[in-house]
PDB file of N, CA, C and O in Angstrom:
ATOM      1  N   MET A   1     -33.083  11.486  16.124  1.00  0.00           N
ATOM      2  CA  MET A   1     -32.171  10.289  16.320  1.00  0.00           C
ATOM      3  C   MET A   1     -30.898  10.414  16.374  1.00  0.00           C
ATOM      4  O   MET A   1     -30.307  11.196  15.629  1.00  0.00           O
ATOM      5  N   GLU A   2     -30.226   9.590  17.348  1.00  0.00           N
ATOM      6  CA  GLU A   2     -29.003   9.995  17.876  1.00  0.00           C
ATOM      7  C   GLU A   2     -27.792   9.557  16.834  1.00  0.00           C
ATOM      8  O   GLU A   2     -28.153   8.557  16.212  1.00  0.00           O
ATOM      9  N   SER A   3     -26.637   9.940  16.500  1.00  0.00           N
ATOM     10  CA  SER A   3     -25.576   9.646  15.846  1.00  0.00           C
ATOM     11  C   SER A   3     -24.579   8.833  16.343  1.00  0.00           C
ATOM     12  O   SER A   3     -24.473   9.194  17.515  1.00  0.00           O
ATOM     13  N   ARG A   4     -23.818   7.983  16.150  1.00  0.00           N
ATOM     14  CA  ARG A   4     -22.457   7.311  16.174  1.00  0.00           C
ATOM     15  C   ARG A   4     -21.379   7.434  16.012  1.00  0.00           C
ATOM     16  O   ARG A   4     -21.398   8.132  14.998  1.00  0.00           O
ATOM     17  N   VAL A   5     -20.067   7.240  16.311  1.00  0.00           N
ATOM     18  CA  VAL A   5     -19.058   7.047  15.564  1.00  0.00           C
ATOM     19  C   VAL A   5     -18.526   5.680  15.724  1.00  0.00           C
ATOM     20  O   VAL A   5     -18.529   4.998  16.749  1.00  0.00           O
ATOM     21  N   ALA A   6     -18.065   5.382  14.546  1.00  0.00           N
ATOM     22  CA  ALA A   6     -17.974   3.623  14.621  1.00  0.00           C
ATOM     23  C   ALA A   6     -16.626   3.190  13.244  1.00  0.00           C
ATOM     24  O   ALA A   6     -16.931   3.800  12.220  1.00  0.00           O
ATOM     25  N   VAL A   7     -15.691   2.578  13.101  1.00  0.00           N
ATOM     26  CA  VAL A   7     -15.002   2.323  12.081  1.00  0.00           C
ATOM     27  C   VAL A   7     -15.801   0.983  11.430  1.00  0.00           C
ATOM     28  O   VAL A   7     -16.510   0.472  12.297  1.00  0.00           O
ATOM     29  N   ILE A   8     -15.853   0.484  10.512  1.00  0.00           N
ATOM     30  CA  ILE A   8     -15.882  -0.686   9.930  1.00  0.00           C
ATOM     31  C   ILE A   8     -14.714  -1.238   9.170  1.00  0.00           C
ATOM     32  O   ILE A   8     -13.945  -0.508   8.545  1.00  0.00           O
ATOM     33  N   GLY A   9     -14.619  -2.287   9.222  1.00  0.00           N
ATOM     34  CA  GLY A   9     -12.727  -3.009   8.853  1.00  0.00           C
ATOM     35  C   GLY A   9     -13.891  -4.578   8.032  1.00  0.00           C
ATOM     36  O   GLY A   9     -14.725  -5.441   8.306  1.00  0.00           O
ATOM     37  N   ILE A  10     -12.853  -3.821   6.645  1.00  0.00           N
ATOM     38  CA  ILE A  10     -13.391  -4.622   5.403  1.00  0.00           C
ATOM     39  C   ILE A  10     -12.113  -5.468   4.969  1.00  0.00           C
ATOM     40  O   ILE A  10     -10.958  -5.041   4.977  1.00  0.00           O
ATOM     41  N   ILE A  11     -12.481  -6.611   4.629  1.00  0.00           N
ATOM     42  CA  ILE A  11     -11.561  -7.423   3.703  1.00  0.00           C
ATOM     43  C   ILE A  11     -11.567  -7.617   2.196  1.00  0.00           C
ATOM     44  O   ILE A  11     -11.390  -8.826   2.340  1.00  0.00           O
ATOM     45  N   VAL A  12     -11.589  -7.558   1.622  1.00  0.00           N
ATOM     46  CA  VAL A  12     -12.057  -8.133   0.449  1.00  0.00           C
ATOM     47  C   VAL A  12     -11.208  -9.436   0.052  1.00  0.00           C
ATOM     48  O   VAL A  12     -10.148  -9.777   0.578  1.00  0.00           O
ATOM     49  N   GLU A  13     -11.800 -10.010  -0.849  1.00  0.00           N
ATOM     50  CA  GLU A  13     -10.579 -11.575  -1.345  1.00  0.00           C
ATOM     51  C   GLU A  13     -11.257 -11.299  -2.887  1.00  0.00           C
ATOM     52  O   GLU A  13     -10.558 -11.032  -3.865  1.00  0.00           O
ATOM     53  N   ASN A  14     -12.793 -11.415  -2.930  1.00  0.00           N
ATOM     54  CA  ASN A  14     -12.719 -10.910  -4.256  1.00  0.00           C
ATOM     55  C   ASN A  14     -12.813  -9.983  -5.269  1.00  0.00           C
ATOM     56  O   ASN A  14     -13.793  -9.238  -5.252  1.00  0.00           O
ATOM     57  N   PRO A  15     -11.815  -9.846  -6.344  1.00  0.00           N
ATOM     58  CA  PRO A  15     -11.858  -8.083  -6.252  1.00  0.00           C
ATOM     59  C   PRO A  15     -12.674  -8.084  -7.527  1.00  0.00           C
ATOM     60  O   PRO A  15     -12.714  -7.022  -8.148  1.00  0.00           O
ATOM     61  N   ASP A  16     -13.267  -9.027  -7.955  1.00  0.00           N
ATOM     62  CA  ASP A  16     -15.266  -9.387  -9.097  1.00  0.00           C
ATOM     63  C   ASP A  16     -15.847  -8.054  -8.028  1.00  0.00           C
ATOM     64  O   ASP A  16     -16.489  -7.161  -8.579  1.00  0.00           O
ATOM     65  N   SER A  17     -15.636  -7.976  -6.735  1.00  0.00           N
ATOM     66  CA  SER A  17     -16.931  -7.585  -6.257  1.00  0.00           C
ATOM     67  C   SER A  17     -16.471  -5.940  -5.748  1.00  0.00           C
ATOM     68  O   SER A  17     -17.500  -5.458  -5.275  1.00  0.00           O
ATOM     69  N   VAL A  18     -15.806  -5.335  -5.698  1.00  0.00           N
ATOM     70  CA  VAL A  18     -15.037  -4.284  -5.543  1.00  0.00           C
ATOM     71  C   VAL A  18     -15.779  -3.046  -5.990  1.00  0.00           C
ATOM     72  O   VAL A  18     -15.885  -2.037  -5.295  1.00  0.00           O
ATOM     73  N   GLN A  19     -16.316  -3.205  -7.278  1.00  0.00           N
ATOM     74  CA  GLN A  19     -17.533  -2.286  -7.805  1.00  0.00           C
ATOM     75  C   GLN A  19     -18.601  -2.050  -7.164  1.00  0.00           C
ATOM     76  O   GLN A  19     -19.036  -0.929  -6.901  1.00  0.00           O
ATOM     77  N   ALA A  20     -19.226  -3.389  -6.793  1.00  0.00           N
ATOM     78  CA  ALA A  20     -20.388  -3.609  -5.765  1.00  0.00           C
ATOM     79  C   ALA A  20     -20.387  -2.219  -4.595  1.00  0.00           C
ATOM     80  O   ALA A  20     -21.140  -1.260  -4.419  1.00  0.00           O
ATOM     81  N   LEU A  21     -18.878  -2.803  -3.821  1.00  0.00           N
ATOM     82  CA  LEU A  21     -18.078  -2.271  -3.020  1.00  0.00           C
ATOM     83  C   LEU A  21     -18.708  -0.616  -2.387  1.00  0.00           C
ATOM     84  O   LEU A  21     -19.242   0.005  -1.469  1.00  0.00           O
ATOM     85  N   ASN A  22     -18.000  -0.587  -4.018  1.00  0.00           N
ATOM     86  CA  ASN A  22     -18.042   1.108  -4.075  1.00  0.00           C
ATOM     87  C   ASN A  22     -19.169   1.341  -4.408  1.00  0.00           C
ATOM     88  O   ASN A  22     -19.881   1.582  -3.432  1.00  0.00           O
ATOM     89  N   ASP A  23     -19.610   1.379  -5.228  1.00  0.00           N
ATOM     90  CA  ASP A  23     -21.021   1.716  -5.148  1.00  0.00           C
ATOM     91  C   ASP A  23     -21.713   1.849  -3.956  1.00  0.00           C
ATOM     92  O   ASP A  23     -22.453   2.824  -3.824  1.00  0.00           O
ATOM     93  N   ILE A  24     -21.541   0.631  -2.620  1.00  0.00           N
ATOM     94  CA  ILE A  24     -22.638   0.843  -1.641  1.00  0.00           C
ATOM     95  C   ILE A  24     -22.142   2.054  -1.086  1.00  0.00           C
ATOM     96  O   ILE A  24     -22.992   2.849  -0.684  1.00  0.00           O
ATOM     97  N   LEU A  25     -21.049   2.332  -0.989  1.00  0.00           N
ATOM     98  CA  LEU A  25     -19.664   2.971  -0.002  1.00  0.00           C
ATOM     99  C   LEU A  25     -20.506   4.484  -0.363  1.00  0.00           C
ATOM    100  O   LEU A  25     -21.173   5.193   0.391  1.00  0.00           O
ATOM    101  N   HIS A  26     -20.086   4.693  -2.236  1.00  0.00           N
ATOM    102  CA  HIS A  26     -20.845   6.137  -2.768  1.00  0.00           C
ATOM    103  C   HIS A  26     -22.838   6.678  -1.800  1.00  0.00           C
ATOM    104  O   HIS A  26     -23.213   7.764  -1.359  1.00  0.00           O
ATOM    105  N   GLU A  27     -23.478   5.470  -1.852  1.00  0.00           N
ATOM    106  CA  GLU A  27     -24.573   5.754  -1.671  1.00  0.00           C
ATOM    107  C   GLU A  27     -25.007   6.391   0.542  1.00  0.00           C
ATOM    108  O   GLU A  27     -25.850   6.967   1.230  1.00  0.00           O
ATOM    109  N   TYR A  28     -23.748   5.730   0.614  1.00  0.00           N
ATOM    110  CA  TYR A  28     -23.889   6.109   2.126  1.00  0.00           C
ATOM    111  C   TYR A  28     -22.436   7.445   2.538  1.00  0.00           C
ATOM    112  O   TYR A  28     -21.950   7.636   3.653  1.00  0.00           O
ATOM    113  N   GLY A  29     -22.056   8.169   1.219  1.00  0.00           N
ATOM    114  CA  GLY A  29     -20.999   8.734   1.292  1.00  0.00           C
ATOM    115  C   GLY A  29     -21.166  10.193   2.277  1.00  0.00           C
ATOM    116  O   GLY A  29     -20.255  10.973   2.555  1.00  0.00           O
ATOM    117  N   SER A  30     -22.380  10.274   2.632  1.00  0.00           N
ATOM    118  CA  SER A  30     -22.301  11.712   3.543  1.00  0.00           C
ATOM    119  C   SER A  30     -22.449  11.514   5.253  1.00  0.00           C
ATOM    120  O   SER A  30     -22.487  12.413   6.092  1.00  0.00           O
ATOM    121  N   TYR A  31     -22.505  10.351   5.427  1.00  0.00           N
ATOM    122  CA  TYR A  31     -21.923   9.159   6.323  1.00  0.00           C
ATOM    123  C   TYR A  31     -20.556   9.175   7.215  1.00  0.00           C
ATOM    124  O   TYR A  31     -20.248   9.195   8.407  1.00  0.00           O
ATOM    125  N   ILE A  32     -19.835   9.152   5.778  1.00  0.00           N
ATOM    126  CA  ILE A  32     -18.682   8.738   5.667  1.00  0.00           C
ATOM    127  C   ILE A  32     -17.068   9.651   6.119  1.00  0.00           C
ATOM    128  O   ILE A  32     -16.239  10.023   5.289  1.00  0.00           O
ATOM    129  N   VAL A  33     -17.009   9.763   6.999  1.00  0.00           N
ATOM    130  CA  VAL A  33     -15.835  10.496   7.491  1.00  0.00           C
ATOM    131  C   VAL A  33     -14.977  10.668   7.268  1.00  0.00           C
ATOM    132  O   VAL A  33     -14.456  11.781   7.185  1.00  0.00           O
ATOM    133  N   GLY A  34     -14.061   8.724   6.918  1.00  0.00           N
ATOM    134  CA  GLY A  34     -12.804   8.819   6.311  1.00  0.00           C
ATOM    135  C   GLY A  34     -12.728   7.070   5.909  1.00  0.00           C
ATOM    136  O   GLY A  34     -13.292   6.055   6.317  1.00  0.00           O
ATOM    137  N   ARG A  35     -11.636   7.418   4.818  1.00  0.00           N
ATOM    138  CA  ARG A  35     -11.552   5.798   4.706  1.00  0.00           C
ATOM    139  C   ARG A  35     -10.420   5.501   3.448  1.00  0.00           C
ATOM    140  O   ARG A  35     -10.337   5.882   2.280  1.00  0.00           O
ATOM    141  N   MET A  36      -9.416   4.420   4.518  1.00  0.00           N
ATOM    142  CA  MET A  36      -8.370   4.075   4.179  1.00  0.00           C
ATOM    143  C   MET A  36      -8.226   2.719   3.127  1.00  0.00           C
ATOM    144  O   MET A  36      -8.917   1.734   3.389  1.00  0.00           O
ATOM    145  N   GLY A  37      -7.718   2.703   2.465  1.00  0.00           N
ATOM    146  CA  GLY A  37      -7.139   1.234   1.706  1.00  0.00           C
ATOM    147  C   GLY A  37      -5.679   0.854   2.038  1.00  0.00           C
ATOM    148  O   GLY A  37      -4.665   1.507   2.286  1.00  0.00           O
ATOM    149  N   ILE A  38      -5.969  -0.439   1.946  1.00  0.00           N
ATOM    150  CA  ILE A  38      -3.875  -0.935   1.960  1.00  0.00           C
ATOM    151  C   ILE A  38      -4.027  -2.464   1.117  1.00  0.00           C
ATOM    152  O   ILE A  38      -4.855  -3.259   1.563  1.00  0.00           O
ATOM    153  N   PRO A  39      -3.358  -2.779   0.114  1.00  0.00           N
ATOM    154  CA  PRO A  39      -3.035  -3.166  -0.668  1.00  0.00           C
ATOM    155  C   PRO A  39      -2.246  -4.465  -0.013  1.00  0.00           C
ATOM    156  O   PRO A  39      -1.017  -4.456   0.067  1.00  0.00           O
ATOM    157  N   TYR A  40      -2.811  -5.263   0.317  1.00  0.00           N
ATOM    158  CA  TYR A  40      -1.831  -6.064   0.695  1.00  0.00           C
ATOM    159  C   TYR A  40      -1.625  -7.435   0.227  1.00  0.00           C
ATOM    160  O   TYR A  40      -2.012  -8.552   0.569  1.00  0.00           O
ATOM    161  N   ARG A  41      -0.389  -6.621  -1.263  1.00  0.00           N
ATOM    162  CA  ARG A  41      -0.257  -8.120  -2.368  1.00  0.00           C
ATOM    163  C   ARG A  41       0.395  -9.225  -1.965  1.00  0.00           C
ATOM    164  O   ARG A  41       0.372 -10.173  -2.750  1.00  0.00           O
ATOM    165  N   GLU A  42       0.949  -9.350  -0.984  1.00  0.00           N
ATOM    166  CA  GLU A  42       1.573 -10.632  -1.080  1.00  0.00           C
ATOM    167  C   GLU A  42       0.211 -11.981  -0.458  1.00  0.00           C
ATOM    168  O   GLU A  42       0.261 -13.152  -0.833  1.00  0.00           O
ATOM    169  N   LYS A  43      -0.737 -11.510   0.383  1.00  0.00           N
ATOM    170  CA  LYS A  43      -2.097 -12.905   0.706  1.00  0.00           C
ATOM    171  C   LYS A  43      -3.068 -11.893  -0.321  1.00  0.00           C
ATOM    172  O   LYS A  43      -4.284 -11.849  -0.131  1.00  0.00           O
ATOM    173  N   GLY A  44      -2.219 -10.845  -1.754  1.00  0.00           N
ATOM    174  CA  GLY A  44      -3.740 -10.972  -2.864  1.00  0.00           C
ATOM    175  C   GLY A  44      -5.075 -10.481  -1.785  1.00  0.00           C
ATOM    176  O   GLY A  44      -6.073 -11.201  -1.758  1.00  0.00           O
ATOM    177  N   ILE A  45      -5.029  -9.492  -1.100  1.00  0.00           N
ATOM    178  CA  ILE A  45      -6.074  -8.979  -0.538  1.00  0.00           C
ATOM    179  C   ILE A  45      -6.322  -7.871  -0.250  1.00  0.00           C
ATOM    180  O   ILE A  45      -5.218  -7.401   0.027  1.00  0.00           O
ATOM    181  N   HIS A  46      -7.395  -6.746  -0.063  1.00  0.00           N
ATOM    182  CA  HIS A  46      -7.351  -5.454   0.553  1.00  0.00           C
ATOM    183  C   HIS A  46      -7.891  -5.210   1.727  1.00  0.00           C
ATOM    184  O   HIS A  46      -9.102  -5.288   1.931  1.00  0.00           O
ATOM    185  N   ILE A  47      -7.256  -4.977   2.370  1.00  0.00           N
ATOM    186  CA  ILE A  47      -7.534  -3.974   3.840  1.00  0.00           C
ATOM    187  C   ILE A  47      -7.808  -2.519   3.997  1.00  0.00           C
ATOM    188  O   ILE A  47      -7.060  -1.541   3.989  1.00  0.00           O
ATOM    189  N   ILE A  48      -9.445  -2.691   4.181  1.00  0.00           N
ATOM    190  CA  ILE A  48      -9.952  -0.996   4.132  1.00  0.00           C
ATOM    191  C   ILE A  48     -10.540  -0.742   5.245  1.00  0.00           C
ATOM    192  O   ILE A  48     -11.039  -1.741   5.763  1.00  0.00           O
ATOM    193  N   SER A  49     -10.687   0.361   5.887  1.00  0.00           N
ATOM    194  CA  SER A  49     -11.640   0.939   7.056  1.00  0.00           C
ATOM    195  C   SER A  49     -12.183   2.009   6.083  1.00  0.00           C
ATOM    196  O   SER A  49     -11.970   2.379   4.928  1.00  0.00           O
ATOM    197  N   ILE A  50     -13.108   2.371   7.273  1.00  0.00           N
ATOM    198  CA  ILE A  50     -14.126   3.315   7.307  1.00  0.00           C
ATOM    199  C   ILE A  50     -14.753   4.095   8.076  1.00  0.00           C
ATOM    200  O   ILE A  50     -15.973   3.984   8.195  1.00  0.00           O
ATOM    201  N   ALA A  51     -14.003   5.094   8.790  1.00  0.00           N
ATOM    202  CA  ALA A  51     -14.864   6.316   9.899  1.00  0.00           C
ATOM    203  C   ALA A  51     -15.982   6.631   8.967  1.00  0.00           C
ATOM    204  O   ALA A  51     -15.989   7.286   7.925  1.00  0.00           O
ATOM    205  N   ILE A  52     -17.349   5.714   9.891  1.00  0.00           N
ATOM    206  CA  ILE A  52     -18.327   6.813  10.281  1.00  0.00           C
ATOM    207  C   ILE A  52     -18.943   7.105  11.639  1.00  0.00           C
ATOM    208  O   ILE A  52     -18.744   6.541  12.715  1.00  0.00           O
ATOM    209  N   ASP A  53     -20.009   8.465  11.227  1.00  0.00           N
ATOM    210  CA  ASP A  53     -21.101   9.056  11.797  1.00  0.00           C
ATOM    211  C   ASP A  53     -21.901   9.064  11.639  1.00  0.00           C
ATOM    212  O   ASP A  53     -22.260  10.088  11.058  1.00  0.00           O
ATOM    213  N   ALA A  54     -23.002   8.043  11.935  1.00  0.00           N
ATOM    214  CA  ALA A  54     -24.076   7.908  11.078  1.00  0.00           C
ATOM    215  C   ALA A  54     -25.602   7.419  12.310  1.00  0.00           C
ATOM    216  O   ALA A  54     -25.113   7.520  13.435  1.00  0.00           O
ATOM    217  N   PRO A  55     -26.789   7.071  12.422  1.00  0.00           N
ATOM    218  CA  PRO A  55     -27.294   6.330  13.492  1.00  0.00           C
ATOM    219  C   PRO A  55     -27.286   4.756  13.108  1.00  0.00           C
ATOM    220  O   PRO A  55     -27.345   4.247  11.989  1.00  0.00           O
ATOM    221  N   GLN A  56     -27.190   4.110  14.444  1.00  0.00           N
ATOM    222  CA  GLN A  56     -27.114   2.851  14.603  1.00  0.00           C
ATOM    223  C   GLN A  56     -27.737   2.714  13.823  1.00  0.00           C
ATOM    224  O   GLN A  56     -26.853   2.483  12.998  1.00  0.00           O
ATOM    225  N   ASP A  57     -28.587   2.646  13.294  1.00  0.00           N
ATOM    226  CA  ASP A  57     -29.373   1.142  12.185  1.00  0.00           C
ATOM    227  C   ASP A  57     -28.783   1.360  10.405  1.00  0.00           C
ATOM    228  O   ASP A  57     -28.636   0.497   9.539  1.00  0.00           O
ATOM    229  N   VAL A  58     -28.437   3.554  10.314  1.00  0.00           N
ATOM    230  CA  VAL A  58     -27.378   3.306   9.281  1.00  0.00           C
ATOM    231  C   VAL A  58     -26.273   2.342   8.956  1.00  0.00           C
ATOM    232  O   VAL A  58     -25.920   1.770   7.924  1.00  0.00           O
ATOM    233  N   ILE A  59     -25.807   2.365  10.333  1.00  0.00           N
ATOM    234  CA  ILE A  59     -24.187   1.625  10.772  1.00  0.00           C
ATOM    235  C   ILE A  59     -24.754   0.072  10.271  1.00  0.00           C
ATOM    236  O   ILE A  59     -24.290  -0.515   9.294  1.00  0.00           O
ATOM    237  N   SER A  60     -25.522  -0.302  10.883  1.00  0.00           N
ATOM    238  CA  SER A  60     -25.885  -2.122  10.968  1.00  0.00           C
ATOM    239  C   SER A  60     -25.707  -2.198   9.647  1.00  0.00           C
ATOM    240  O   SER A  60     -24.780  -2.809   9.116  1.00  0.00           O
ATOM    241  N   THR A  61     -27.095  -1.227   8.726  1.00  0.00           N
ATOM    242  CA  THR A  61     -27.755  -1.342   7.438  1.00  0.00           C
ATOM    243  C   THR A  61     -26.224  -1.450   6.196  1.00  0.00           C
ATOM    244  O   THR A  61     -26.070  -2.262   5.284  1.00  0.00           O
ATOM    245  N   LEU A  62     -25.301  -0.312   6.628  1.00  0.00           N
ATOM    246  CA  LEU A  62     -24.293  -0.608   5.837  1.00  0.00           C
ATOM    247  C   LEU A  62     -23.113  -1.889   5.854  1.00  0.00           C
ATOM    248  O   LEU A  62     -22.425  -2.170   4.873  1.00  0.00           O
ATOM    249  N   SER A  63     -23.047  -2.555   7.116  1.00  0.00           N
ATOM    250  CA  SER A  63     -22.155  -3.032   7.242  1.00  0.00           C
ATOM    251  C   SER A  63     -22.696  -4.557   6.875  1.00  0.00           C
ATOM    252  O   SER A  63     -22.157  -5.514   6.320  1.00  0.00           O
ATOM    253  N   GLY A  64     -23.748  -4.383   7.328  1.00  0.00           N
ATOM    254  CA  GLY A  64     -24.439  -6.117   6.577  1.00  0.00           C
ATOM    255  C   GLY A  64     -24.641  -5.838   4.949  1.00  0.00           C
ATOM    256  O   GLY A  64     -24.910  -6.925   4.438  1.00  0.00           O
ATOM    257  N   ARG A  65     -24.627  -5.353   4.484  1.00  0.00           N
ATOM    258  CA  ARG A  65     -25.081  -4.570   3.452  1.00  0.00           C
ATOM    259  C   ARG A  65     -23.112  -5.361   2.089  1.00  0.00           C
ATOM    260  O   ARG A  65     -22.908  -5.905   1.004  1.00  0.00           O
ATOM    261  N   ILE A  66     -22.443  -4.908   3.103  1.00  0.00           N
ATOM    262  CA  ILE A  66     -21.312  -5.218   2.650  1.00  0.00           C
ATOM    263  C   ILE A  66     -20.644  -6.723   3.271  1.00  0.00           C
ATOM    264  O   ILE A  66     -19.468  -6.936   2.977  1.00  0.00           O
ATOM    265  N   GLY A  67     -21.128  -7.412   3.836  1.00  0.00           N
ATOM    266  CA  GLY A  67     -21.099  -8.388   4.453  1.00  0.00           C
ATOM    267  C   GLY A  67     -21.407  -9.349   3.582  1.00  0.00           C
ATOM    268  O   GLY A  67     -20.729 -10.375   3.609  1.00  0.00           O
ATOM    269  N   ARG A  68     -22.397  -9.232   2.709  1.00  0.00           N
ATOM    270  CA  ARG A  68     -22.889 -10.273   2.124  1.00  0.00           C
ATOM    271  C   ARG A  68     -22.542  -9.868   0.208  1.00  0.00           C
ATOM    272  O   ARG A  68     -23.263 -10.084  -0.766  1.00  0.00           O
ATOM    273  N   LEU A  69     -21.207  -9.250   0.291  1.00  0.00           N
ATOM    274  CA  LEU A  69     -20.720  -8.897  -1.151  1.00  0.00           C
ATOM    275  C   LEU A  69     -20.201 -10.053  -0.966  1.00  0.00           C
ATOM    276  O   LEU A  69     -19.864 -10.441   0.153  1.00  0.00           O
ATOM    277  N   GLN A  70     -20.005 -11.090  -2.561  1.00  0.00           N
ATOM    278  CA  GLN A  70     -19.362 -12.334  -2.396  1.00  0.00           C
ATOM    279  C   GLN A  70     -17.427 -11.890  -2.285  1.00  0.00           C
ATOM    280  O   GLN A  70     -16.628 -11.284  -2.999  1.00  0.00           O
ATOM    281  N   GLY A  71     -17.393 -12.444  -1.272  1.00  0.00           N
ATOM    282  CA  GLY A  71     -15.709 -12.364  -1.123  1.00  0.00           C
ATOM    283  C   GLY A  71     -15.484 -11.292  -0.130  1.00  0.00           C
ATOM    284  O   GLY A  71     -14.276 -11.117   0.031  1.00  0.00           O
ATOM    285  N   ILE A  72     -15.983 -10.763   0.362  1.00  0.00           N
ATOM    286  CA  ILE A  72     -16.228  -9.903   0.750  1.00  0.00           C
ATOM    287  C   ILE A  72     -16.711 -10.115   2.612  1.00  0.00           C
ATOM    288  O   ILE A  72     -17.836 -10.425   3.003  1.00  0.00           O
ATOM    289  N   SER A  73     -15.589  -9.863   3.425  1.00  0.00           N
ATOM    290  CA  SER A  73     -16.354  -9.662   5.434  1.00  0.00           C
ATOM    291  C   SER A  73     -16.399  -8.339   6.078  1.00  0.00           C
ATOM    292  O   SER A  73     -15.631  -7.436   5.744  1.00  0.00           O
ATOM    293  N   ALA A  74     -17.053  -8.247   6.755  1.00  0.00           N
ATOM    294  CA  ALA A  74     -17.326  -6.608   7.477  1.00  0.00           C
ATOM    295  C   ALA A  74     -17.412  -6.826   8.800  1.00  0.00           C
ATOM    296  O   ALA A  74     -18.375  -7.477   9.204  1.00  0.00           O
ATOM    297  N   LYS A  75     -16.356  -6.293   9.809  1.00  0.00           N
ATOM    298  CA  LYS A  75     -17.211  -6.185  11.496  1.00  0.00           C
ATOM    299  C   LYS A  75     -17.030  -4.577  11.232  1.00  0.00           C
ATOM    300  O   LYS A  75     -16.610  -3.883  10.306  1.00  0.00           O
ATOM    301  N   THR A  76     -17.720  -4.295  12.902  1.00  0.00           N
ATOM    302  CA  THR A  76     -18.007  -2.907  13.016  1.00  0.00           C
ATOM    303  C   THR A  76     -17.932  -2.617  14.370  1.00  0.00           C
ATOM    304  O   THR A  76     -18.731  -3.035  15.208  1.00  0.00           O
ATOM    305  N   ALA A  77     -16.654  -1.665  14.664  1.00  0.00           N
ATOM    306  CA  ALA A  77     -16.406  -1.200  16.354  1.00  0.00           C
ATOM    307  C   ALA A  77     -17.015  -0.211  16.309  1.00  0.00           C
ATOM    308  O   ALA A  77     -16.909   0.609  15.397  1.00  0.00           O
ATOM    309  N   TYR A  78     -17.898  -0.087  17.458  1.00  0.00           N
ATOM    310  CA  TYR A  78     -18.479   1.353  17.519  1.00  0.00           C
ATOM    311  C   TYR A  78     -17.974   2.003  18.937  1.00  0.00           C
ATOM    312  O   TYR A  78     -18.063   1.508  20.061  1.00  0.00           O
ATOM    313  N   SER A  79     -17.659   2.715  18.715  1.00  0.00           N
ATOM    314  CA  SER A  79     -17.032   4.118  19.884  1.00  0.00           C
ATOM    315  C   SER A  79     -18.454   4.307  20.902  1.00  0.00           C
ATOM    316  O   SER A  79     -19.574   3.825  20.738  1.00  0.00           O
ATOM    317  N   ASN A  80     -17.954   5.170  21.970  1.00  0.00           N
ATOM    318  CA  ASN A  80     -19.190   5.308  22.638  1.00  0.00           C
ATOM    319  C   ASN A  80     -19.456   6.463  22.566  1.00  0.00           C
ATOM    320  O   ASN A  80     -20.434   6.872  23.192  1.00  0.00           O
ATOM    321  N   VAL A  81     -18.654   7.380  21.761  1.00  0.00           N
ATOM    322  CA  VAL A  81     -19.038   8.538  21.636  1.00  0.00           C
ATOM    323  C   VAL A  81     -20.333   8.895  20.463  1.00  0.00           C
ATOM    324  O   VAL A  81     -20.244   8.803  19.239  1.00  0.00           O
ATOM    325  N   ILE A  82     -21.913   9.458  21.537  1.00  0.00           N
ATOM    326  CA  ILE A  82     -23.128   9.606  21.041  1.00  0.00           C
ATOM    327  C   ILE A  82     -23.533  10.503  20.806  1.00  0.00           C
ATOM    328  O   ILE A  82     -23.122  11.295  21.654  1.00  0.00           O
ATOM    329  N   THR A  83     -24.243  11.058  20.028  1.00  0.00           N
ATOM    330  CA  THR A  83     -24.513  13.024  19.917  1.00  0.00           C
ATOM    331  C   THR A  83     -25.606  12.988  19.510  1.00  0.00           C
ATOM    332  O   THR A  83     -25.781  12.240  18.548  1.00  0.00           O
ATOM    333  N   PRO A  84     -26.694  13.687  19.995  1.00  0.00           N
ATOM    334  CA  PRO A  84     -27.565  14.038  19.565  1.00  0.00           C
ATOM    335  C   PRO A  84     -28.283  14.360  17.354  1.00  0.00           C
ATOM    336  O   PRO A  84     -27.963  15.427  16.828  1.00  0.00           O
ATOM    337  N   ALA A  85     -28.920  13.577  16.726  1.00  0.00           N
ATOM    338  CA  ALA A  85     -28.855  13.941  15.230  1.00  0.00           C
ATOM    339  C   ALA A  85     -29.483  15.408  15.594  1.00  0.00           C
ATOM    340  O   ALA A  85     -29.684  16.232  14.703  1.00  0.00           O
TER     341      ALA A  85
END
């Protein structure tokens, strides 16, 4: 299976969903290359970006699970970097 590099952009508007988000990210920790979180206090939100290197179906599943959390949205941008697993 091929592995792709992608970035998942996450906006957290509901702080009550943060624990569930962290639990999901922990499950996929072996694929995560890096994570950056920025609190935007003036707007009452948090912005998180996740760099990931995983098979496309894993990336899609992760992004979908995150996007189903209440008060959290996620979008994925894929690179053209594809490597054999």
